[in-house]
N, C-alpha and C positions, 0 to 999 in steps of 0.2 A: 813828390817832394820828399827829400830826406829830412827827417827831424833829428835834431841834436839833443844832447842832454840838457843844454841850456834852454832850448825850446820847452821841454817838459817842466823844467824848474820855473821858468817865467809863467807858464800856464798855471802851475801850482800856486804861485804867489797871487796871481789874478783870482784864483778860485777862493782865496781867503780874503779877498778885498784889497789886495796890494798890487794892483796892476801897474804896469810901467808908467802909465800916465799920472799916477799918484805917488809911486814908490820906486826909487832907484836903489836896487839891492847893491850893496858894496861887495868888494871881492871876498871878504870874510863870510858874508851871508850867502853868497853864491857857492863858496866852497863847502859850507856847512850843509846846504841843500844838496849839493853833489854827493857828499858822503852819505847822506840819508837816502838819496835815490839809489846809489850803488848798493847800500846795505839792504834796502827793501827788495831790490831785484835779486840780490844774492839769496835772500830769504825765500823769495818765490821760487828761484831755481832749486833750492834745497827741498822744496815741497813738491817738486816735479813740474812746476810751471815754467817750462823752458821756451822762451819767446825769441831767442837770438840776441838778447841784450848783451853788449860787450862788457862783461865783468872784468874789472881791472885785476892785474896780477899782484898788485900791492896797494897799500893805503893811499899813496900819493901818485899813483900811476893812472889816474883818471883825468879826463879833460872835458871841459864844458863843450868843446867843439866836436867831441866824439858823436858819430851818428848812432842812434839807438837801435836801428835795424829790427824793429818789432812790427808786427802787423798793425795796421791802422785801428783795428778793433780793440787793441790793448791800450791805446794812448789815453783814453779817458780814465781807465782804471789806474794807470800809472800816475797821472797828474793829480787825480783825486786822492789816491793813496798817499802820495807825497805831501799833499796839502794837509791831510790829517796828521801826518808825522811831524811837519815843521811848524805848524801853527802854535803849539804851546810855547816854543822858544821865542815866538814873536809876540806873545801875549794876546793871541787871537783865538777865536773859537770857530772851527769850520761849521758851515751850515749843516743842518740835518740832511739835506739833499746830498751834499758832498760826501758825508759819511756813508749814506746809502749807496751812492755810486761807487765809492771805494770798496765797499763790502761786496756788492754785486759783481764788480769786475773781477 
């Protein structure tokens, strides 16, 4: 199954207790998370962690429907890392486990 950027974002929201059954992210919240995801993956790429993630060529050239094209082993690190990055803007605190999984990933 091919995962999309929106799949990663939805999993990150779930990781901080805002699953789709409780929380419907609006377009602005999804775009914010998308920018944070792209930024995190660009940072990883700059550190030599190249997973095949499709980095956008410009700030507005990313889409929620883009496939992430990363190995399955990287998915948990991605959504936990994203959860840690977006939680302050939502007034949430990621769990200690989420922080550990993000760091270990």
